[in-house]
C-alpha positions in Angstrom: 115.2 4.5 141.9 113.7 2.2 139.3 110.0 1.7 138.5 108.4 -1.5 137.3 108.2 -0.1 133.8 110.7 -1.9 131.5 113.4 0.4 130.2 113.6 -1.9 127.1 110.3 -0.4 126.0 111.9 3.0 125.5 113.7 3.8 122.2 113.6 7.6 122.3 115.0 10.3 124.6 113.6 13.8 125.1 116.5 15.6 126.7 115.7 18.8 128.6 118.3 21.5 128.7 120.7 21.2 131.6 119.9 23.9 134.1 121.4 25.5 137.2 119.3 25.3 140.3 117.5 28.5 141.2 118.5 28.0 144.9 122.2 27.9 143.9 122.3 30.4 141.2 122.1 33.6 143.4 125.4 32.5 145.1 127.4 32.6 141.9 129.3 35.7 140.7 128.3 36.9 137.2 131.5 35.4 135.8 130.9 32.0 137.5 127.3 32.0 136.4 128.4 32.6 132.8 131.1 29.9 132.9 128.8 27.4 134.6 126.1 28.1 132.0 128.7 27.3 129.3 129.7 24.1 131.1 126.0 23.1 131.4 125.5 23.7 127.6 128.5 21.6 126.8 127.1 18.9 129.1 123.8 19.0 127.2 125.7 18.6 123.9 127.7 15.7 125.1 124.6 14.0 126.5 122.8 14.6 123.2 125.7 13.1 121.3 126.0 10.0 123.5 122.3 9.3 123.7 121.8 9.8 119.9 124.0 6.7 119.4 121.5 4.5 121.4 118.2 6.3 121.1 116.2 8.6 118.7 116.3 12.1 120.1 112.9 13.8 120.2 111.9 17.4 121.0 108.4 16.7 122.4 106.6 13.9 124.4 106.3 10.9 122.2 105.2 7.3 122.9 108.3 5.3 123.9 110.3 8.3 125.0 112.0 9.1 128.3 112.3 12.7 129.5 115.7 13.2 131.0 116.2 16.3 133.2 119.5 17.4 134.8 120.0 20.2 137.3 123.3 21.5 138.6 122.7 22.1 142.3 126.3 23.1 143.4 129.6 23.7 141.7 133.0 25.1 142.6 135.8 25.9 140.2 139.3 24.6 141.0 142.2 26.9 141.8 144.4 26.0 138.8 147.9 27.0 139.9 147.7 25.6 143.5 145.9 22.5 142.2 148.6 21.8 139.6 151.4 22.4 142.1 149.7 20.0 144.6 149.9 17.3 142.0 153.6 17.7 141.2 155.1 18.4 144.6 155.4 15.4 147.0 155.3 17.8 150.0 152.0 19.4 148.8 150.7 15.9 147.9 151.2 14.9 151.6 149.5 18.1 152.8 146.7 17.6 150.3 146.2 14.0 151.6 145.7 15.4 155.2 143.3 18.0 154.0 141.4 15.4 151.9 140.9 13.3 155.0 139.5 16.1 157.0 137.6 18.0 154.3 136.4 15.2 152.1 138.0 16.6 149.0 141.5 17.6 147.8 142.6 21.1 148.4 142.1 23.5 145.5 140.0 20.9 143.6 136.7 21.8 141.9 133.5 20.0 142.4 130.0 19.7 141.0 126.7 18.2 142.2 123.8 17.3 140.0 120.3 16.0 140.4 118.6 14.0 137.6 115.2 12.5 136.8 114.1 10.2 134.1 110.3 10.1 133.4 108.1 8.6 130.8 107.6 11.6 128.6 104.0 10.8 127.9 102.7 9.8 131.4 105.2 11.5 133.6 105.8 8.3 135.5 109.1 8.4 137.3 111.6 5.8 136.0 114.9 6.9 137.7 116.0 9.7 140.0 119.3 10.4 141.6 121.8 12.9 143.0 125.6 12.7 142.7 128.6 14.8 143.7 132.0 14.5 142.2 135.2 16.2 143.2 138.4 16.7 141.2 141.1 14.3 141.5 144.9 14.2 141.6 145.7 13.1 138.1 148.5 15.2 136.7 148.0 14.4 133.0 144.5 15.5 132.6 143.5 17.4 129.5 141.6 19.9 131.7 144.4 20.4 134.2 144.7 24.1 133.3 140.9 24.8 133.2 139.4 26.1 136.4 136.1 24.3 135.5 138.0 21.2 134.3 137.1 19.1 137.3 133.4 19.9 136.7 133.8 19.1 132.9 135.5 15.8 133.7 132.7 14.9 136.1 130.1 15.7 133.5 131.8 13.5 131.0 131.9 10.7 133.5 128.2 11.1 134.3 127.3 11.0 130.6 129.2 7.7 130.1 127.7 6.4 133.4 124.1 7.3 132.2 124.5 5.5 128.9 126.0 2.5 130.7 123.2 2.3 133.3 120.5 2.7 130.7 122.2 0.0 128.6 122.2 -2.4 131.6 118.5 -1.6 132.4 117.6 -2.4 128.8 119.6 -5.6 128.9 122.0 -4.4 126.2 124.7 -6.9 125.1 127.6 -4.4 124.8 127.4 -2.2 127.9 130.7 -0.5 128.6 131.4 0.5 132.2 133.1 3.9 132.3 136.3 4.5 134.2 136.4 7.3 136.8 
């Protein structure tokens, strides 16, 4: 969703910590909650790093700043060994294709869903809002292939690049680089 306010008027970002939804959090084991909190903190760090290249980062509402808030509303870790095997065995790849058709995601893959909002940090006016779900893929040579939260981390990296890209487009930036999934 996009308001009538010109994104070009914003040159600062106030980035709220990435949180885990209170409606989802009770369903996590203590270990998964700890792991997902770590993934969320690293997502915040990557967002900060990427946004700082295009915007001044601020800690408080400031004229010309956007408040960006991200909430993880669902996440599932991947099953590392079966996921890896399903990427290297043609028999398991075929089985996985059938499961993907019926389930909407590859067997053993992790997934993550986020909701995000972008507000004018001074007025609270909504500039953008969205929700997205990403599911792990079948790439064998992925640096996170042996990490049970690797599919989530890859998704968060993609979303970071996607956010920078869409804000660049909304500002009319000359060198907007579309990320690859």
